C-alpha positions in Angstrom: 60.8 160.8 504.4 59.6 161.0 508.0 60.9 158.3 510.6 57.2 157.7 511.5 56.8 156.7 507.7 59.9 154.7 507.0 60.3 152.9 510.3 63.7 151.1 510.5 65.1 148.9 513.4 68.2 149.6 515.3 70.3 147.5 512.7 68.8 149.5 509.8 66.5 146.9 508.7 62.8 147.5 507.8 60.6 147.4 510.7 58.2 144.4 510.2 60.1 142.3 507.8 63.5 142.9 509.4 65.2 142.9 506.1 67.9 145.3 504.7 67.9 146.4 501.0 70.8 143.9 500.1 68.4 141.0 501.7 65.9 140.9 498.9 65.6 139.3 495.5 64.2 140.3 492.0 61.9 137.1 492.1 59.9 136.5 495.2 57.5 133.8 496.2 54.9 134.4 499.1 53.4 131.8 501.2 51.0 132.5 503.9 52.1 129.8 506.7 55.9 130.3 507.9 56.1 126.8 507.9 55.5 126.4 504.0 58.6 128.6 503.5 60.8 125.6 503.8 58.5 123.3 501.7 59.5 125.6 499.0 63.1 125.8 499.5 63.5 122.3 499.9 63.8 122.2 496.2 66.5 125.0 495.9 70.0 124.0 495.2 71.1 125.8 498.3 69.7 128.5 500.7 72.0 131.6 501.5 70.0 133.7 503.9 67.3 133.1 506.6 65.4 135.6 508.6 62.4 135.3 511.1 60.5 137.9 512.7 56.8 137.4 513.9 55.0 135.6 511.0 57.4 136.9 508.6 59.7 134.1 507.7 62.3 134.7 504.8 64.7 132.5 503.2 66.9 133.4 499.8 68.6 130.7 497.8 69.4 129.7 494.5 67.4 127.2 491.9 69.1 126.5 488.8 71.3 129.7 489.0 68.4 132.0 489.7 68.2 134.0 493.1 64.8 133.8 494.6 63.4 134.9 497.9 60.5 133.0 499.7 58.7 134.9 502.5 55.7 134.1 504.3 53.1 136.7 504.9 50.7 135.4 507.5 47.0 135.4 506.9 44.9 138.6 505.3 45.4 141.5 503.3 46.2 143.6 506.3 49.6 141.7 506.3 49.9 141.9 502.5 49.6 145.7 503.1 52.7 145.5 505.1 54.5 143.0 503.0 54.2 144.6 499.5 54.8 148.0 500.8 57.9 147.1 502.7 59.4 144.8 499.9 58.8 147.8 497.6 60.7 150.1 500.0 63.4 147.5 500.2 63.7 147.7 496.4 63.1 151.3 495.8 63.9 153.4 498.7 67.3 154.7 500.1 67.3 154.0 503.6 70.2 156.2 504.6 69.0 159.3 502.6 65.3 158.4 503.1 64.3 159.2 499.5 63.1 157.2 496.7 65.6 155.9 494.2 65.8 157.6 490.8 65.2 154.3 488.9 62.6 151.9 490.2 62.9 148.3 490.3 59.9 146.1 489.3 59.8 142.8 491.2 58.4 139.5 490.0 55.9 138.3 492.9 54.2 135.1 492.8 51.7 133.9 495.7 51.7 130.0 496.3 48.7 129.4 498.4 45.7 127.1 499.3 42.0 127.8 498.9 38.5 126.8 498.8 36.8 126.0 495.5 33.4 127.5 494.7 32.4 125.3 491.5 31.3 121.9 491.7 32.9 120.8 488.6 36.4 121.9 489.9 37.7 119.1 492.1 39.8 119.3 495.1 43.7 119.3 494.4 43.3 121.3 491.3 45.7 124.2 490.7 44.2 127.6 490.0 45.5 130.9 488.4 43.9 134.0 489.5 43.8 135.9 486.2 41.2 138.4 487.9 40.4 138.8 491.4 37.5 140.4 493.4 38.6 141.9 496.6 36.1 141.9 499.3 38.5 143.3 501.9 38.6 147.0 501.1 42.4 147.4 501.0 42.7 149.3 497.8 40.1 151.9 498.9 42.8 153.4 500.9 45.0 154.2 497.8 44.7 156.4 494.9 45.6 154.9 491.5 45.0 155.3 487.9 42.7 152.4 486.5 43.5 151.0 483.2 40.4 150.8 480.7 40.6 147.0 481.1 40.2 147.3 484.9 37.5 149.9 484.4 35.6 147.4 482.0 35.9 144.8 484.6 34.9 146.7 487.6 31.9 147.9 485.7 30.8 144.3 484.8 31.0 143.4 488.5 29.0 146.5 489.7 26.3 145.8 487.0 26.1 142.1 488.5 25.8 143.3 492.1 23.2 145.8 491.3 20.6 142.9 491.1 21.7 142.2 494.8 21.5 145.9 496.2 20.2 144.5 499.6 23.1 142.4 500.2 26.5 143.1 501.6 29.6 142.3 499.3 32.3 144.3 501.2 34.3 147.2 500.0 34.7 145.3 496.5 37.4 146.2 494.0 39.1 144.1 491.2 42.7 143.6 490.1 44.4 141.3 487.6 47.5 139.2 487.2 50.6 140.5 485.3 50.0 139.7 481.5 53.5 138.0 481.4 52.5 135.4 483.9 49.1 134.9 482.4 50.7 134.2 479.0 52.8 131.4 480.6 49.7 129.9 482.3 47.7 129.6 479.1 50.2 127.0 477.9 49.7 124.9 481.1 46.7 122.5 480.6 46.6 121.3 484.1 46.1 124.9 485.5 42.7 126.3 485.6 42.3 130.1 485.0 39.7 131.9 486.8 38.4 134.7 489.0 39.4 134.6 492.7 37.5 136.2 495.6 39.6 137.4 498.3 37.8 137.8 501.7 38.7 139.9 504.8 38.1 137.1 507.3 37.7 133.0 507.3 34.3 132.6 508.9 31.7 135.2 508.3 33.1 136.9 505.4 33.5 133.4 503.8 30.0 132.4 504.6 31.0 130.2 507.4 29.3 129.8 510.8 30.2 127.4 513.6 26.6 127.7 515.0 26.8 130.3 517.5 26.8 133.3 514.9 24.0 134.3 512.5 25.4 135.3 509.2 24.2 138.8 507.5 24.4 137.4 504.1 24.3 133.5 504.1 24.0 133.3 500.3 27.0 135.4 499.7 29.1 132.6 498.0 25.9 131.2 496.2 25.5 134.7 494.7 29.3 135.6 493.9 30.1 132.2 492.5 27.7 132.9 489.6 29.8 136.0 488.4 31.7 135.5 485.3 33.8 137.8 483.1 35.8 137.2 479.8 34.5 133.7 479.8 36.1 133.0 483.2 34.1 131.8 486.2 34.6 132.6 490.1 36.8 129.5 490.7 37.9 130.1 494.4 38.2 131.8 497.5 41.0 132.9 499.7 42.4 135.9 501.8 45.4 137.5 500.2 45.4 137.5 496.4 43.5 140.9 495.6 45.8 142.7 497.9 49.0 141.2 496.2 47.8 141.8 492.5 46.4 145.2 493.2 48.9 146.9 495.5 51.7 145.3 493.7 50.3 146.8 490.4 50.0 150.3 491.8 53.7 150.0 492.8 54.6 148.9 489.4 55.4 145.2 490.2 54.4 142.2 488.3 52.4 139.9 490.5 50.4 136.6 490.2 48.8 134.0 492.4 48.5 130.3 492.1 46.5 128.3 494.6 45.6 124.7 495.1 42.0 124.0 496.0 41.9 121.9 499.2 38.2 122.2 500.0 35.2 122.4 497.6 32.7 124.7 499.3 30.0 123.7 496.7 30.3 120.0 497.5 31.4 120.1 501.1 34.7 117.9 500.3 38.3 118.1 501.5 41.4 116.9 500.1 42.5 113.4 501.3 46.1 114.2 500.8 46.5 118.1 501.2 50.3 117.9 501.6 50.9 116.1 498.4 48.5 118.6 496.6 50.3 121.5 498.0 53.8 120.1 497.0 52.6 119.6 493.4 51.4 123.0 493.4 54.8 124.5 494.9 56.5 122.5 492.1 54.5 123.9 489.4 55.0 127.5 490.8 58.8 127.1 490.9 58.8 125.8 487.4 56.8 128.9 486.2 58.9 131.2 488.1 62.1 130.0 486.5 60.4 130.7 483.1 58.8 134.0 484.0 
């Protein structure tokens, strides 16, 4: 493997995350905000390892005897591309020999994030599980992968839906889905809403926002996409990382899932009055599920 492909720092750690293969856990929680890492690990019994580089803040500790890593990704699927690839390399590449290990390791990766809700009947502070996701960011277009029949059926349904809006721009769309093992756990959680998550490649125009000095190419973007449904699931929320995590993680053989707390309801124009409390509730539920996963 060329030095320009697997780039290591002087201490032998991988380039962006600054981690070594011994500095990883089989269970990983991803958050966007570096400051949110300690909001998660405050519930741990102890923290044994901490590393910071750029927006990537890592802590590894133990909760009820289980070793769990918490890592911040920053914003967007461009960062997710870095994080998922480098986590996989830490688990499955021999850094000294620069070859792929004989027996691949499958990681359990759970995103805990915040999002905007798209349905008027789903109130702020609700927790959403992304059983399916529609990526509008184009990340998976750069990778070759074999699509399962279930994924092909889902993408066909999405393409049929979008045909009615052929003059509108929806990004380089693709679909991905959560690990069945995690979806099975969530089905028993009455307080968690299962739905379809949209992943955008930006916060303003790509999410239908304008601060008044820009004109949107497709001002009806959210109104249109929020009417898509599949397998009796509605498009519930909008954010910027989930499709990359579920899609790229699946390509690399990892089990991935995403929980989000709705802080803003875009349909109603309302925002949570206690975002911190709602986020902590989502984190606690995520940790409970991670321990049982």
